[in-house]
C-alpha positions, 0 to 999 in steps of 0.5 A: 577259826571254828563256827563258835568263835565267828561273830555275826556282829560286823558293825558298820557292814551296811557302809562299807563298799564291797571289797571291804565286805569280803575283806571283813568276811575273809578275816572273820573266817566266814569265806575264802578269798576263792569263794568271792568270784562266786558271789560276783557271778564270775565263778558261779553257775554256768550256762552249760550246768544250767542246761543240765538242771532244766529244760530249754535253758536260754540263759541265767537269772540273778538275784541280789545276795545280802547277809543278814548279820547278828544272828545267834541260833542255839549259842552259835553266831551266824550270818546268814545268806538270803537271796531276795529281792525286796528291799528291807528284808535283810536290814529288818531280820538283821536288826531284830537279830540285834535286838534279840541278842540281849535275850540270849538270841534264838532257840531253835529245834527240829524234830527228825527229817520224816517225810510222808510218801503217799501212795492213792490206792483205787478200785478196792473192794473192801476198804476196811479189809484192805487197810488191816491187810496192809497193816497186818504186814507192815513189818514186811513192807518197812523191811523191803522199803529198808533195803531201796537206799542202802547209802541212806541205811548206812547213815541210820536213815530209811523207813520208819512207819507206814499208815493207811488212811481211809478217805470216805468222801472224794469226787470220785468216791472212797479210797485208801492212802498208805502213808510211808514215813521215811527219814531222809537224814540231810537230804530234802527227800524227794527222790528218795521217797518217791522212789520207795514209794514205787517200789512198795506200789506192787506189793501194796496193790496184791495186798488190797486188791486195788490199783495204786495211782498216785505215789508221790511225796508230800509237801505237807512235811508234818513230820519234819518240822522247825521251831524257833523262838526268842525273848526280846528285853522290854528294854530293847523295844523303846524308841523315838517317842514310842515306850517300851510297853506300847511297842510290846502291845502294839506287836502282840495286837498286830499278831492277834489280828492274824491269828483271828483273821485269814485276811491278815494272816496271808500278809503276816505269814508272807512276811515270815515267808520273806525270810524263810524263802530268801535263805532256801533260795539262796542255799538252792532249796525247794522254796516253793515246798517250803510255802506249800508246807507252810501255808497247809500248816497254816491251815492244819486245824481248818482255819488259816491262821499266823504261823507264829505267836507272840505275847509276853513273859512274866518280867514284861519281856516280848516272846515269840515263837514261830514253827513250821514244816521245814524239809531242807537238804545240804545234799543232793540236787541243786544244793550241791550243783550250784556254786552259789548255794554251796557257798552260802552253806559255807558262810553259815558253816552248816553241818546237817540239814536239821542245823540248816532248819533251825537257822532259817526259821530264825530268819523267818520269826526275826523277819515276822518281828521286823514287820510287825514292829513296823506295822505297830509303831511308824507304819510300813512304809517308812522304813521300807520306802527309804529302800525303795526309793533306791529302786526307783531312782535306778529305774528312772535312769539315776547313775552313781552318786545320782542314785542315793542323792535321787532316793533321798529327795523322793522320801522327804517329799513322800512321793517315791514314784518313777515319774517323780524320779524321772522329772527331778533328773530332768531338772537336775539336767537343765542346771 
């Protein structure tokens, strides 16, 4: 079965027992039976593998891996793995993806996978002349950088440009910054870019008469952007006592708050990152780099603001858009080492880093819509608390059938607290 034949709509998936969920994934061609031990923790990352990944290893740490359903991205149905501990993220993204299907799903695109390597040049006597010296030798410097990684060169990657910035004021005075623009293809790119900067540093010192201090990739990957958009038909927005127009206008008003107020924008963007980080983590990518780049990009015009935009089209439909840096890879690093990351990529049918970025940005936009819809209508707590109640029930000591029963009572009482959950369990045990 090809990727284009797969359907991300699996009716009743939420209610199926684990074994049947696995059976559905196998039957629909998303995974093979051999993949399921990895998902169950039996064939996943081993302690021996972990000891080669980081220092002072003492064990392994697990997170729930859920599947966001109903997604159509660029005309292809895709199931999206999400590693996350927070209730309602997977359910919210799945529900919003279903609403978006009526309008064609998500349309996403990416710019070329170009990363920025920075070289900080100190102790320069004549900054302007040094800058010009570097620019005069740009072609030779790029040619040198192109020979550093023959495999990347063969794949069509390598250096693309060289820029020189003059920092006129800083706590240590003026200095130069040389930017190496480097196409890393399907890698995240940190190792390739850092290696290239190290190689060019001696020549930069010769040309500037200065001293190259830092040589490091920038996580503000604003040359490597991902953008997603969707149209939610007005007819899909009404529910309960809320009219379609009220839901649409409430979502737009909630976004407008984030657009102008950094206190609201921080929480608004955190909701976006709920969706983004969960997929980044599931695929073994660097979620901290993605977070850093996202928030820096949100403040790129001198004021921290919303990463997304929401409005209405001529027909009154709700339209959304999200753009942010998305430096993710499918080769190298933990992505290749971690068995769970490999299964996650397989579920999505990923063939390139750009395709992964397009899926991740779509998940972020869906999660943003889920949060805005809840905030603008029934409030964020109603749906979230229903899911959170199960965690509280488990923390209080509930087991098996008690968990859902106790969670339901906590929600009914509108008192989702561990102390109350323990008290209810004690009442049940006394009967």
